[in-house]
PLY file of the C-alpha trace (Angstrom):
ply
format ascii 1.0
element vertex 470
property float x
property float y
property float z
element edge 469
property int vertex1
property int vertex2
end_header
9.03 19.24 -17.42
9.45 19.61 -13.97
11.83 21.45 -11.43
13.46 20.78 -8.01
11.26 23.76 -6.61
7.81 22.81 -8.29
5.46 19.89 -8.47
3.23 19.31 -11.88
0.38 17.08 -11.68
-0.60 15.34 -14.66
-3.61 13.72 -15.28
-2.31 9.90 -16.85
-5.73 9.71 -18.68
-4.98 12.85 -20.97
-1.54 13.84 -20.41
-3.25 17.41 -19.37
-2.16 19.07 -16.44
-4.09 19.48 -13.41
-2.11 21.32 -10.73
1.15 22.95 -9.92
2.58 23.10 -6.44
5.53 24.33 -4.97
7.94 21.04 -3.92
9.34 20.84 -0.36
13.21 21.24 -0.19
15.39 19.71 2.29
15.19 22.96 4.14
11.54 22.93 4.00
11.95 19.32 5.78
13.90 20.67 8.32
12.34 23.11 9.31
8.67 21.19 9.89
10.92 18.72 11.55
12.23 21.10 14.08
8.54 22.67 14.39
6.85 18.77 14.87
9.67 18.42 17.59
8.73 21.50 19.29
4.89 21.04 19.16
5.48 17.21 20.58
7.45 18.93 23.55
4.83 21.20 24.21
2.55 18.42 24.83
-0.48 20.23 23.07
-1.01 16.42 21.63
1.34 14.15 23.00
0.13 14.61 26.66
-3.69 15.04 25.73
-5.39 12.85 27.08
-6.08 9.79 25.03
-9.94 10.20 24.63
-9.67 13.56 23.59
-6.65 12.53 20.73
-9.69 10.05 19.89
-12.17 12.51 19.40
-10.65 14.79 17.14
-9.48 12.34 15.01
-13.39 10.98 14.75
-13.95 14.04 13.73
-11.36 13.86 10.91
-13.08 10.60 10.08
-16.45 12.42 9.66
-15.11 15.30 7.62
-13.78 12.82 5.49
-17.29 11.24 5.23
-18.60 14.80 4.24
-15.83 15.24 1.30
-15.73 11.77 0.26
-16.46 12.89 -3.49
-13.88 15.74 -3.57
-11.68 12.71 -2.08
-12.72 10.37 -4.20
-12.27 12.48 -7.45
-8.89 13.80 -6.42
-6.99 10.57 -6.20
-8.99 9.24 -9.62
-7.57 12.42 -11.35
-4.49 12.37 -9.58
-3.58 8.22 -10.39
-5.83 7.63 -13.14
-7.76 5.29 -10.86
-11.61 4.76 -11.69
-13.82 6.81 -10.07
-15.86 4.01 -8.83
-13.03 2.31 -7.38
-12.04 5.44 -5.46
-15.96 6.25 -4.22
-16.80 2.13 -3.13
-12.99 1.00 -1.85
-10.40 3.46 -1.37
-12.26 6.45 0.28
-14.33 4.42 2.60
-11.48 2.18 3.81
-9.46 5.41 4.64
-12.33 6.30 6.46
-12.75 3.35 8.38
-8.79 3.67 9.19
-8.62 6.97 10.66
-12.02 5.78 12.90
-10.49 2.62 13.86
-7.64 3.62 15.34
-9.24 6.33 16.77
-11.58 3.95 18.39
-8.29 1.60 19.21
-6.15 4.38 20.75
-7.35 3.70 24.63
-7.10 -0.09 24.25
-3.65 -0.45 23.93
-2.53 -1.14 27.19
0.69 -1.45 29.23
2.31 -4.22 31.13
3.36 -5.49 35.04
6.47 -7.37 34.89
6.11 -10.68 36.96
8.50 -9.44 39.53
8.95 -10.82 43.11
7.69 -9.13 46.27
10.87 -6.11 46.40
10.34 -4.76 43.07
7.37 -3.68 40.51
8.32 -3.72 36.95
5.90 -1.53 35.08
6.20 -1.40 30.63
4.20 1.24 29.63
4.28 2.61 25.78
4.97 6.17 24.64
5.02 7.78 21.54
8.38 8.22 19.92
8.20 11.93 19.26
7.99 13.00 15.57
7.45 10.35 13.05
7.44 10.74 8.74
5.78 8.47 6.48
6.74 8.22 2.60
3.41 7.28 0.28
2.78 5.40 -2.76
1.12 6.95 -5.64
-0.95 3.66 -6.46
-3.71 4.24 -2.95
-2.97 8.25 -2.04
-5.20 8.19 0.81
-5.95 4.84 1.71
-1.93 4.59 2.51
-1.87 8.08 3.60
-4.92 6.92 6.52
-3.01 3.87 7.18
0.20 6.08 8.25
-2.17 8.97 10.11
-4.41 6.77 12.33
-1.92 4.88 14.39
0.59 7.39 14.05
-1.47 10.50 15.64
-3.87 8.17 17.76
-0.24 7.42 19.17
0.63 10.82 20.67
3.44 11.36 17.25
3.60 14.74 15.19
4.01 13.34 11.74
5.58 13.93 8.67
3.34 13.15 5.10
5.43 13.11 2.19
2.73 12.21 -0.66
4.07 10.62 -4.26
5.02 13.64 -6.67
1.96 12.46 -9.17
-0.93 12.00 -5.95
-0.71 14.94 -3.62
-3.80 16.45 -3.71
-6.00 14.11 -1.66
-2.97 14.28 1.33
-3.52 18.15 1.25
-7.10 18.21 1.56
-6.55 15.69 4.24
-4.73 18.02 6.22
-7.28 20.84 5.48
-9.47 18.33 7.37
-7.41 17.66 10.12
-6.99 20.79 10.95
-10.96 21.99 11.10
-11.05 18.88 12.97
-9.45 20.61 15.80
-5.72 18.92 15.37
-3.10 21.37 16.77
-1.08 23.01 14.07
2.44 20.93 13.11
1.00 17.62 14.45
0.24 16.67 10.97
2.24 18.38 8.02
2.38 17.58 4.28
5.47 17.84 2.53
4.75 17.56 -1.28
8.08 17.18 -2.96
10.45 14.66 -4.70
11.94 11.86 -3.53
15.38 12.38 -3.70
14.97 15.40 -1.90
12.24 15.84 0.40
12.21 11.98 0.95
16.15 11.94 1.49
15.45 14.41 3.97
13.01 12.60 6.09
15.35 9.31 6.03
18.21 11.37 6.94
16.65 14.19 9.48
17.94 13.07 12.87
14.87 14.36 14.72
12.76 12.12 12.63
12.44 8.76 15.09
10.43 6.70 13.06
9.84 6.52 9.48
7.03 4.14 7.42
7.37 3.64 3.90
5.37 2.18 1.35
7.02 1.77 -2.02
9.94 0.14 -3.91
12.32 -2.08 -2.88
14.89 -0.06 -4.42
13.58 3.13 -2.52
13.26 1.47 0.44
16.87 0.06 0.38
17.81 3.69 0.49
16.01 4.77 3.16
17.13 1.78 5.49
20.86 3.15 4.51
19.91 6.47 5.44
18.47 5.47 8.54
21.54 3.80 9.79
23.80 6.93 8.50
21.74 9.26 10.83
19.97 8.49 13.72
19.12 4.83 13.74
15.82 5.62 13.43
12.77 2.97 13.57
12.35 2.02 9.98
9.40 0.05 8.63
8.91 -0.85 4.98
5.86 -1.83 2.79
7.52 -2.91 -0.29
6.66 -4.74 -3.55
5.03 -7.95 -4.67
4.98 -10.78 -7.09
1.83 -12.84 -5.69
0.78 -16.09 -6.36
-2.65 -17.00 -6.85
-3.15 -21.09 -6.50
-5.62 -23.18 -7.73
-5.86 -26.47 -6.63
-7.87 -28.90 -8.78
-11.17 -28.54 -7.15
-10.75 -24.71 -7.92
-13.53 -24.57 -10.32
-16.19 -25.52 -7.79
-16.40 -22.00 -6.90
-17.20 -21.19 -10.51
-17.92 -17.10 -11.60
-16.57 -16.51 -7.53
-13.11 -17.87 -8.48
-12.46 -16.24 -11.69
-14.13 -13.06 -10.78
-11.73 -12.46 -7.48
-9.04 -13.62 -10.09
-9.75 -10.92 -12.20
-9.61 -8.32 -9.04
-6.62 -9.71 -7.80
-4.81 -9.35 -11.35
-6.20 -6.28 -12.58
-7.51 -4.11 -9.26
-6.12 -0.38 -10.12
-4.90 -1.86 -13.16
-2.36 -4.10 -11.46
-0.99 -1.17 -10.15
-1.07 -2.66 -6.49
1.64 -4.19 -4.46
-0.46 -7.45 -3.48
-1.91 -8.01 -6.82
-2.01 -11.95 -8.25
0.20 -11.30 -11.15
1.16 -15.19 -11.22
-1.35 -17.79 -11.19
-0.39 -21.11 -10.44
-2.94 -23.40 -11.67
-3.37 -27.39 -11.73
-2.53 -28.70 -15.13
-5.88 -30.86 -14.99
-7.77 -27.28 -14.92
-5.41 -25.16 -16.69
-7.55 -24.95 -20.11
-10.52 -24.05 -18.85
-9.29 -21.87 -16.23
-7.32 -19.72 -19.08
-10.31 -19.52 -21.35
-12.53 -18.62 -18.71
-9.54 -15.96 -17.33
-8.64 -14.54 -20.56
-12.71 -14.20 -21.81
-13.28 -12.20 -18.57
-10.38 -9.91 -18.96
-11.53 -8.95 -22.45
-14.65 -8.14 -21.09
-13.28 -5.12 -18.52
-14.53 -1.70 -19.32
-11.21 0.30 -20.54
-11.67 3.97 -20.44
-12.38 7.43 -18.57
-11.83 7.11 -15.10
-14.06 9.69 -14.51
-16.95 7.51 -15.81
-18.78 5.22 -13.42
-18.91 2.44 -15.57
-14.69 1.84 -16.31
-12.94 -0.94 -14.52
-9.62 0.01 -16.10
-7.96 3.23 -16.59
-4.46 4.11 -17.45
-0.96 3.44 -15.60
0.33 6.30 -13.70
2.16 7.50 -16.97
4.26 7.10 -20.04
7.47 5.56 -18.55
5.32 2.82 -16.48
3.00 2.20 -20.26
6.42 1.65 -22.02
7.85 -0.31 -19.02
4.97 -2.50 -18.72
4.79 -2.90 -22.84
8.70 -3.69 -23.20
8.32 -6.27 -20.81
5.41 -7.69 -22.69
7.26 -7.40 -26.33
10.19 -9.08 -25.08
8.33 -12.53 -23.26
6.03 -12.52 -26.68
9.61 -12.79 -28.70
11.09 -15.53 -26.46
8.06 -17.47 -27.25
5.38 -16.71 -24.69
1.66 -16.38 -25.85
-0.25 -13.15 -25.22
-3.61 -12.93 -24.81
-5.29 -9.45 -24.73
-8.32 -7.61 -26.74
-6.29 -4.39 -27.31
-7.31 -1.32 -26.41
-10.56 0.46 -27.26
-10.95 3.13 -29.80
-11.07 6.81 -29.20
-9.03 6.95 -25.92
-7.01 10.00 -25.51
-3.19 10.15 -27.44
-1.55 10.96 -24.43
-3.24 8.62 -22.35
-0.98 5.84 -20.28
-3.81 2.89 -21.35
-2.67 -0.63 -21.53
-4.88 -3.55 -22.16
-5.43 -6.27 -19.62
-3.33 -9.02 -20.60
-2.91 -12.35 -19.58
0.48 -14.33 -20.58
0.77 -18.29 -20.94
4.09 -20.48 -21.47
6.64 -17.67 -20.58
9.89 -18.93 -20.39
11.13 -19.25 -17.05
13.47 -16.57 -16.46
11.77 -13.88 -18.23
10.58 -10.56 -16.61
7.02 -11.09 -16.64
7.64 -13.75 -14.63
10.27 -12.30 -11.96
9.62 -8.66 -11.90
6.74 -7.10 -10.39
5.49 -5.33 -13.53
2.91 -2.81 -11.47
0.48 -2.96 -14.87
-2.24 -5.13 -15.92
-0.40 -8.18 -17.25
-0.84 -11.28 -15.16
0.95 -15.03 -16.44
-0.19 -18.59 -16.13
1.84 -21.74 -14.77
0.70 -25.13 -14.46
1.83 -27.08 -11.68
1.49 -31.39 -11.08
2.01 -32.17 -7.34
1.23 -29.92 -4.23
5.11 -29.55 -3.50
5.73 -28.06 -7.01
3.08 -25.25 -6.60
4.70 -24.29 -3.12
8.07 -24.44 -4.84
6.86 -22.05 -7.72
5.13 -19.85 -5.37
7.95 -19.43 -3.53
10.38 -18.77 -6.18
10.69 -15.11 -5.73
12.59 -12.62 -3.83
9.36 -11.20 -2.89
7.03 -12.24 -0.20
3.60 -10.16 0.48
0.68 -11.95 -0.43
-0.90 -15.44 -1.86
-4.04 -16.74 -2.38
-5.15 -20.16 -2.29
-8.20 -21.82 -3.97
-9.37 -24.98 -2.57
-12.48 -26.69 -0.86
-9.95 -29.07 1.23
-9.27 -27.73 4.36
-6.23 -29.77 5.24
-4.65 -28.76 2.22
-5.42 -25.20 2.01
-3.49 -25.15 5.55
-0.57 -26.89 4.21
-0.13 -24.40 1.52
-0.73 -21.61 3.83
1.70 -22.93 6.25
4.31 -23.80 2.87
3.73 -20.43 1.36
6.32 -17.74 2.24
4.50 -14.55 2.36
3.30 -12.25 5.23
-0.94 -12.75 4.25
-2.47 -15.60 2.83
-5.98 -15.67 1.79
-7.74 -19.13 1.29
-11.08 -18.59 -1.14
-10.53 -15.54 -1.52
-8.39 -12.38 -2.72
-7.70 -10.06 0.49
-5.65 -8.45 2.54
-7.52 -9.07 5.45
-9.33 -5.85 7.21
-8.68 -3.31 9.54
-8.38 -5.69 12.45
-5.43 -7.96 10.84
-1.74 -6.73 10.49
-0.55 -6.70 6.87
3.34 -6.66 6.12
5.53 -8.29 3.95
8.22 -11.10 4.15
11.62 -11.28 2.36
12.14 -8.53 0.25
8.70 -7.29 0.39
8.83 -6.15 3.80
10.56 -5.12 6.79
10.53 -3.30 10.39
7.22 -3.42 11.35
3.37 -4.26 10.24
0.51 -2.14 8.95
-3.30 -2.15 10.47
-4.60 -3.84 13.64
-3.18 -2.83 17.31
0.24 -4.01 15.98
0.73 -1.15 13.38
0.82 0.71 16.75
4.18 -0.93 17.84
5.71 1.17 14.71
4.75 5.08 16.11
5.67 4.03 20.30
8.45 2.77 22.36
8.32 0.78 25.16
9.91 2.04 28.44
10.11 -0.04 31.52
9.70 1.98 35.39
11.32 -0.08 38.05
10.11 0.54 41.96
11.74 -1.17 44.30
9.27 -1.87 47.30
10.26 -2.09 50.91
0 1
1 2
2 3
3 4
4 5
5 6
6 7
7 8
8 9
9 10
10 11
11 12
12 13
13 14
14 15
15 16
16 17
17 18
18 19
19 20
20 21
21 22
22 23
23 24
24 25
25 26
26 27
27 28
28 29
29 30
30 31
31 32
32 33
33 34
34 35
35 36
36 37
37 38
38 39
39 40
40 41
41 42
42 43
43 44
44 45
45 46
46 47
47 48
48 49
49 50
50 51
51 52
52 53
53 54
54 55
55 56
56 57
57 58
58 59
59 60
60 61
61 62
62 63
63 64
64 65
65 66
66 67
67 68
68 69
69 70
70 71
71 72
72 73
73 74
74 75
75 76
76 77
77 78
78 79
79 80
80 81
81 82
82 83
83 84
84 85
85 86
86 87
87 88
88 89
89 90
90 91
91 92
92 93
93 94
94 95
95 96
96 97
97 98
98 99
99 100
100 101
101 102
102 103
103 104
104 105
105 106
106 107
107 108
108 109
109 110
110 111
111 112
112 113
113 114
114 115
115 116
116 117
117 118
118 119
119 120
120 121
121 122
122 123
123 124
124 125
125 126
126 127
127 128
128 129
129 130
130 131
131 132
132 133
133 134
134 135
135 136
136 137
137 138
138 139
139 140
140 141
141 142
142 143
143 144
144 145
145 146
146 147
147 148
148 149
149 150
150 151
151 152
152 153
153 154
154 155
155 156
156 157
157 158
158 159
159 160
160 161
161 162
162 163
163 164
164 165
165 166
166 167
167 168
168 169
169 170
170 171
171 172
172 173
173 174
174 175
175 176
176 177
177 178
178 179
179 180
180 181
181 182
182 183
183 184
184 185
185 186
186 187
187 188
188 189
189 190
190 191
191 192
192 193
193 194
194 195
195 196
196 197
197 198
198 199
199 200
200 201
201 202
202 203
203 204
204 205
205 206
206 207
207 208
208 209
209 210
210 211
211 212
212 213
213 214
214 215
215 216
216 217
217 218
218 219
219 220
220 221
221 222
222 223
223 224
224 225
225 226
226 227
227 228
228 229
229 230
230 231
231 232
232 233
233 234
234 235
235 236
236 237
237 238
238 239
239 240
240 241
241 242
242 243
243 244
244 245
245 246
246 247
247 248
248 249
249 250
250 251
251 252
252 253
253 254
254 255
255 256
256 257
257 258
258 259
259 260
260 261
261 262
262 263
263 264
264 265
265 266
266 267
267 268
268 269
269 270
270 271
271 272
272 273
273 274
274 275
275 276
276 277
277 278
278 279
279 280
280 281
281 282
282 283
283 284
284 285
285 286
286 287
287 288
288 289
289 290
290 291
291 292
292 293
293 294
294 295
295 296
296 297
297 298
298 299
299 300
300 301
301 302
302 303
303 304
304 305
305 306
306 307
307 308
308 309
309 310
310 311
311 312
312 313
313 314
314 315
315 316
316 317
317 318
318 319
319 320
320 321
321 322
322 323
323 324
324 325
325 326
326 327
327 328
328 329
329 330
330 331
331 332
332 333
333 334
334 335
335 336
336 337
337 338
338 339
339 340
340 341
341 342
342 343
343 344
344 345
345 346
346 347
347 348
348 349
349 350
350 351
351 352
352 353
353 354
354 355
355 356
356 357
357 358
358 359
359 360
360 361
361 362
362 363
363 364
364 365
365 366
366 367
367 368
368 369
369 370
370 371
371 372
372 373
373 374
374 375
375 376
376 377
377 378
378 379
379 380
380 381
381 382
382 383
383 384
384 385
385 386
386 387
387 388
388 389
389 390
390 391
391 392
392 393
393 394
394 395
395 396
396 397
397 398
398 399
399 400
400 401
401 402
402 403
403 404
404 405
405 406
406 407
407 408
408 409
409 410
410 411
411 412
412 413
413 414
414 415
415 416
416 417
417 418
418 419
419 420
420 421
421 422
422 423
423 424
424 425
425 426
426 427
427 428
428 429
429 430
430 431
431 432
432 433
433 434
434 435
435 436
436 437
437 438
438 439
439 440
440 441
441 442
442 443
443 444
444 445
445 446
446 447
447 448
448 449
449 450
450 451
451 452
452 453
453 454
454 455
455 456
456 457
457 458
458 459
459 460
460 461
461 462
462 463
463 464
464 465
465 466
466 467
467 468
468 469
């Protein structure tokens, strides 16, 4: 049970409480925004030489490395993520993000306009001032770092609201930022509920830019709030229903293909916006692919997230478990074939566990094919002509990511060009690295990109200075 002024952090693997924290109110958000504005106007961070800002962020990255095990355990406990996933993926990626943006800060240049001999146009970039970020619970530290890196490197103050279920790594990160020498008020973490703290950030007139990662429904609310308040710049990274397209020669990649399919479908228990939750396979290889894919899914180790051997932990809570189970049950009742090995014995009774599940022969309009379930459930559909694969891949409101498997370069390029998604990986499951932009099309993304130097566009604004020469 929760109250509006208290957050109860619960371990999804056991149902046991982890922490009780004060929840930020709308008044707390307003006060934090006012403080951030004063700090920004003071210039203690915004007018600090860029190399000096970079030095503070580099110290932060070093401190994150020092406390890597603490950060991994916090995210593993709060989100139910396997500890090995946090140790080898999430935490190193977060450290890389902070370090990369620190090093990239002095590489973002202005421009000189191609004017005539009687004028000089200087186009420069300045920080927006006070920014805000609203985080999801599936990658708590990693998503915080994606936003903290460019926002702070760009000279802004940032108000950061972690997800209700997973606030502790962000709070620890803020403590490390203070230890690194970040001035007070530059980074403020506001644990709280979306309907109060999140809404207050979206409506606050002092917040000039807001970056959100989460559901499409919440993204719509944020966009409306921005329009109703001060037309703050909004960047939304939302849901996905990403296809994995396997052409007739895909099986030539052998176990590499199956391993990548498993990672795409079941990383973070499928609670991943780019999860490859729709496998589209050419009919000529479908039988073998399904057999090998199902066998590999059944071999995944389900258990305690704190055990390094665990590959699949629980879903985030019982509500998520009920939602996923309900969609699968409905598909089964409608005639779909459900392939699963079930759950092992000995799991905690209140743990939100659901087994990796592969569904074939799902009816065309069933939720498992059309909705983002955010769970360890993947569907398999077959196709014949290449055009059918593209048509099926694009038959969704989402457009975040996709993957294509083939050895034919021309085929790969045709598919990549035809798929309506912001990121298309070829012969891999990948979102690219920190140097490549990440953002969705259609109802998966709006207003900007994460990662790469493009991320600075969210947190800086251009100013033209026109100088008349005589």
